[in-house]
Structure formats: structure tokens, C-alpha cells
C-alpha positions as CSV (number, residue, x, y, z in Angstrom):
1,M,-27.9,-77.8,109.8
2,E,-27.5,-74.6,107.8
3,H,-25.7,-76.4,104.9
4,E,-28.4,-79.2,104.8
5,L,-31.2,-76.6,104.8
6,K,-29.7,-74.7,102.0
7,T,-29.0,-77.9,100.0
8,L,-32.5,-79.3,100.5
9,T,-34.1,-76.1,99.5
10,A,-32.0,-75.8,96.4
11,R,-32.7,-79.4,95.4
12,L,-36.4,-79.0,95.9
13,L,-36.4,-75.9,93.7
14,A,-34.2,-77.5,91.0
15,Q,-35.7,-81.0,90.9
16,R,-39.4,-80.1,91.8
17,W,-39.8,-83.3,93.8
18,L,-37.8,-85.7,96.0
19,P,-38.5,-89.2,97.3
20,R,-39.6,-89.4,101.0
21,S,-36.8,-91.9,101.4
22,D,-34.2,-89.2,100.7
23,R,-32.0,-88.6,103.8
24,M,-32.6,-84.9,103.9
25,V,-36.3,-85.2,103.2
26,R,-36.6,-87.7,106.0
27,R,-35.0,-85.3,108.4
28,A,-37.5,-82.6,107.4
29,L,-40.3,-85.0,108.1
30,V,-39.2,-86.0,111.6
31,D,-37.1,-83.1,112.9
32,E,-39.5,-80.3,113.9
33,T,-36.8,-77.6,114.2
34,F,-35.4,-78.5,110.7
35,R,-38.9,-78.5,109.2
36,L,-39.9,-75.2,110.7
37,E,-36.8,-73.5,109.2
38,L,-37.4,-75.2,105.8
39,D,-41.0,-74.0,105.8
40,R,-39.8,-70.5,106.7
41,R,-37.3,-70.4,103.9
42,L,-39.8,-71.6,101.3
43,A,-42.4,-69.2,102.6
44,D,-39.9,-66.3,102.2
45,V,-40.1,-66.9,98.4
46,G,-43.9,-67.6,98.3
47,L,-43.6,-71.4,98.3
48,Q,-44.7,-74.3,100.5
49,L,-43.7,-77.9,100.9
50,L,-46.2,-80.5,99.5
51,D,-46.0,-83.3,102.1
52,N,-48.6,-86.0,101.8
53,P,-47.8,-89.0,104.0
54,Y,-49.5,-91.4,101.6
55,A,-47.3,-90.3,98.7
56,A,-43.9,-91.6,97.9
57,H,-42.5,-88.1,97.1
58,V,-42.6,-84.6,98.4
59,G,-42.6,-81.4,96.3
60,V,-43.0,-77.7,96.3
61,S,-45.8,-75.4,95.1
62,L,-46.8,-71.8,95.2
63,Q,-48.7,-70.6,98.3
64,A,-52.3,-70.0,97.4
65,E,-52.1,-66.2,97.8
66,M,-49.1,-66.1,95.4
67,A,-50.9,-67.6,92.4
68,E,-52.4,-64.4,91.2
69,P,-49.3,-62.2,91.6
70,V,-47.1,-64.8,89.9
71,F,-49.4,-66.1,87.1
72,G,-51.9,-63.2,86.7
73,A,-55.3,-63.6,85.2
74,G,-54.2,-64.3,81.7
75,R,-56.1,-66.7,79.5
76,E,-53.2,-69.1,79.4
77,Y,-53.7,-69.8,83.1
78,A,-57.5,-70.0,83.1
79,A,-57.4,-73.8,83.1
80,S,-53.9,-74.6,84.5
81,N,-50.7,-72.9,85.4
82,L,-48.9,-75.9,83.9
83,G,-50.1,-75.1,80.4
84,L,-52.6,-78.0,80.4
85,A,-55.7,-77.7,78.2
86,R,-59.1,-78.7,79.6
87,D,-59.1,-82.1,77.9
88,E,-55.6,-82.8,79.4
89,I,-56.7,-81.8,82.9
90,A,-59.8,-84.1,82.4
91,L,-57.4,-87.0,81.4
92,L,-55.2,-86.3,84.4
93,V,-58.3,-86.5,86.8
94,V,-59.4,-89.7,85.2
95,I,-55.9,-91.3,85.6
96,W,-55.8,-89.9,89.2
97,S,-59.2,-91.5,89.9
98,L,-58.2,-94.9,88.5
99,I,-54.8,-95.1,90.3
100,V,-55.0,-93.0,93.5
101,L,-58.5,-93.7,94.7
102,P,-58.0,-97.5,95.0
103,K,-54.4,-96.9,96.1
104,R,-55.6,-94.8,99.1
105,E,-58.1,-97.4,100.0
106,R,-55.4,-100.1,100.1
107,Q,-53.1,-97.8,102.2
108,V,-55.6,-97.0,104.9
109,T,-56.8,-100.6,105.2
110,R,-53.2,-101.9,105.0
111,R,-53.8,-104.1,101.9
112,E,-51.6,-104.5,98.9
113,L,-52.4,-105.2,95.3
114,V,-51.9,-108.9,95.8
115,D,-54.4,-108.8,98.8
116,D,-57.2,-107.1,96.9
117,G,-60.5,-108.9,97.7
118,Q,-59.0,-110.7,100.7
119,T,-59.5,-110.0,104.4
120,D,-56.4,-109.8,106.5
121,M,-57.1,-109.8,110.3
122,F,-53.6,-108.5,110.9
123,G,-53.7,-105.8,108.2
124,G,-54.0,-103.0,110.8
125,D,-50.6,-103.9,112.2
126,K,-48.8,-103.5,108.9
127,P,-46.8,-100.3,108.1
128,M,-48.2,-98.1,105.4
129,A,-46.9,-99.1,102.0
130,H,-45.9,-96.8,99.1
131,G,-45.0,-97.6,95.5
132,D,-45.8,-100.6,93.3
133,S,-47.1,-102.7,96.1
134,V,-50.2,-100.5,96.5
135,S,-50.2,-98.3,93.3
136,G,-51.7,-100.0,90.3
137,S,-51.2,-99.3,86.6
138,L,-53.3,-98.8,83.5
139,A,-52.9,-100.0,79.9
140,E,-52.7,-97.0,77.5
141,S,-54.7,-98.9,74.9
142,S,-57.6,-99.6,77.3
143,L,-57.5,-96.0,78.5
144,V,-57.8,-94.7,74.9
145,A,-60.5,-97.2,74.1
146,D,-62.6,-96.3,77.1
147,F,-62.2,-92.5,77.1
148,G,-60.9,-91.5,73.7
149,P,-64.3,-90.5,72.4
150,R,-64.7,-88.1,75.3
151,L,-61.2,-86.8,75.3
152,G,-60.4,-86.0,71.7
153,G,-59.4,-89.4,70.3
154,K,-56.2,-91.5,70.2
155,T,-53.8,-88.9,68.8
156,K,-54.8,-86.2,71.1
157,M,-54.7,-88.5,74.2
158,T,-51.3,-89.8,73.2
159,I,-49.9,-86.3,73.0
160,A,-51.6,-85.5,76.4
161,L,-50.0,-88.5,78.0
162,G,-46.6,-87.4,76.9
163,K,-47.2,-84.0,78.4
164,L,-48.4,-85.5,81.7
165,A,-45.3,-87.7,81.8
166,R,-42.9,-84.8,81.2
167,L,-44.6,-82.9,84.0
168,G,-44.1,-85.8,86.4
169,F,-47.7,-86.9,86.9
170,I,-47.4,-90.3,85.3
171,E,-44.7,-92.7,84.1
172,R,-45.1,-94.6,80.8
173,R,-43.4,-97.9,80.1
174,N,-44.2,-100.2,77.2
175,G,-47.8,-99.1,76.9
176,I,-48.4,-99.1,80.6
177,I,-49.2,-96.0,82.7
178,G,-48.0,-95.9,86.3
179,E,-48.0,-93.3,89.0
180,G,-45.5,-90.5,88.6
181,P,-44.0,-88.6,91.5
182,L,-46.5,-85.7,91.4
183,L,-49.7,-87.6,90.9
184,D,-50.5,-88.1,94.6
185,V,-48.7,-85.0,95.8
186,A,-50.1,-82.2,93.6
187,L,-53.7,-83.4,93.6
188,D,-55.5,-83.3,97.0
189,Y,-57.3,-86.5,97.9
190,R,-59.4,-84.9,100.6
191,V,-60.7,-82.3,98.2
192,M,-61.2,-84.6,95.2
193,A,-62.3,-88.0,96.4
194,D,-65.9,-87.3,97.4
195,R,-66.5,-85.1,94.4
196,I,-65.4,-88.0,92.1
197,I,-67.0,-90.9,94.0
198,H,-70.4,-89.2,94.4
199,G,-70.2,-87.0,91.3
200,T,-70.7,-87.3,87.6
201,L,-67.2,-88.6,86.9
202,G,-67.8,-91.6,89.2
203,E,-70.7,-92.5,87.0
204,V,-68.7,-92.0,83.8
205,L,-65.9,-94.2,85.1
206,A,-68.3,-96.9,86.2
207,A,-70.1,-96.8,82.8
208,A,-66.7,-97.4,81.2
209,G,-66.1,-100.5,83.4
210,H,-63.9,-98.9,85.9
211,A,-65.5,-99.2,89.3
212,V,-64.3,-96.7,91.9
213,P,-64.4,-97.2,95.7
214,E,-67.9,-96.8,97.2
215,T,-66.7,-94.3,99.8
216,N,-63.9,-92.0,100.8
217,A,-61.1,-94.2,102.2
218,F,-60.7,-92.0,105.3
219,E,-64.3,-92.8,106.3
220,V,-63.2,-96.4,107.0
221,A,-59.9,-95.5,108.7
222,D,-59.9,-95.4,112.5
223,V,-56.5,-93.7,112.8
224,L,-54.6,-91.9,110.0
225,P,-51.1,-93.5,109.8
226,D,-48.9,-90.4,110.1
227,T,-46.1,-91.9,112.1
228,D,-44.5,-94.2,109.6
229,D,-41.6,-91.9,108.8
230,S,-40.7,-91.7,112.5
231,D,-40.9,-95.4,112.8
232,D,-38.7,-95.9,109.8
233,D,-36.1,-93.5,111.1
234,A,-36.1,-95.2,114.5
235,G,-35.4,-98.4,112.7
236,D,-32.5,-96.8,110.8
237,N,-30.9,-95.9,114.1
238,R,-31.0,-99.3,115.6
């Protein structure tokens, strides 16, 4: 176990995120003793594991109390410790809203992209899905057309999209924006969803022709599906 713990900790620090399907990550998610020791080692250096069962990846971040000692109160960190300007953070939140909000609704209701708008009486029996089956995409041209005037225009948005891709929040392929490994890990749905759905941004998105869900997805979920990893591992052992 010692070698695996050391290896996983080093990989998380070096790579910043790992897929939930990774063998060592899966062990951390289902083996309580292994997870407790991993958490202790990360905590020893002021870090914590970012583990969201609805995301396809895990990552690491600073513990909240370490942000000030590490980053200080300098102006360069007033908006983001990733070096993102306010317009870039606004673009990130818009993309998160358009991809993750509907994705989470599909996940908790056990629908996939191909099922949108349809009722499935057996949906509750499906395992929770990750990836392209539930996570939609956006056309860069449409995003620029709809939000460019508010976010600095095409050139500035194109530069911002490149930065968000390098940081791991999005993936860009042939003019299409998809979910990156950190989009659903680094931004907390439980904190952001209601603020967006019932806030000014929800109105801005709707005015641009991008309807957001009417309610927080967890308000319609009877039971949060947090056992999928255990079920998957049990299947691997059969």
C-alpha cells in the first residue's frame, strides 16, 4: 500500500487531475483505509482531494485556510489564483452553466443526451453516466456571437478560451467546446447552481437563447447516487 500511496500522491501533484477510472484512483474511492491515508498525506502539505462523484476526474486543491499563506493578498490574486482576469472568469462561469447545469440534471434523473425530452420509466435503475453521453458541447462561434459583446469581443474571447483549455477547464476540437477534466471538479455545483438559476446570470443566459434548468438538480433527486464506484469495482472482481 505504501508504494501505491506514494505513487498516487506524486501523480496527483504532477498531473493535477486523474480519471476516476484510474486503478489507483478507484482504490482511493472505495478503500477507506487507503483514502484516509491519502487525505492525511495531502493535508500534511496543505492540499485536499477534489472528489465529486458526478465528475469523470479527481484533482487536488489547496485547503481553504492555505490560500492566504500561499497566495497572499496581492492584486494578481484578487480575481483568481490561476491568473484569470474577471472577463475570463465570467466566460468560465458561462461555459460551466451551459455544460454542467444540464449535465447534472441528466445525471440525477439518469437520462443521457439522446434521451433529452423523453421520459424513461426505468431511468432510476440506470448507473450514473459520465462523459460524452451526458456532457454536451458548445460551438465557439455561437458562444462568441451570444456573449462576445459582454465579454470583450471575439479576439479577447478566443484568447480566453485558449487559456481555459490550457488550465484543463475545457477541451477545444474543430470549433467545438467540450468539458475539460477540471470543469466539474474545481467549480462546486452545490454552491453555484442556485445562484445562477435564480440570479442575474440565469436571466442573461435565457435572453441569449440558452435556457437553464428551472431548478437545482438535487431538488428532484430522491437519493444521491454515490455508490457507483463501489458497484463498478465489484463488477471488475467478478
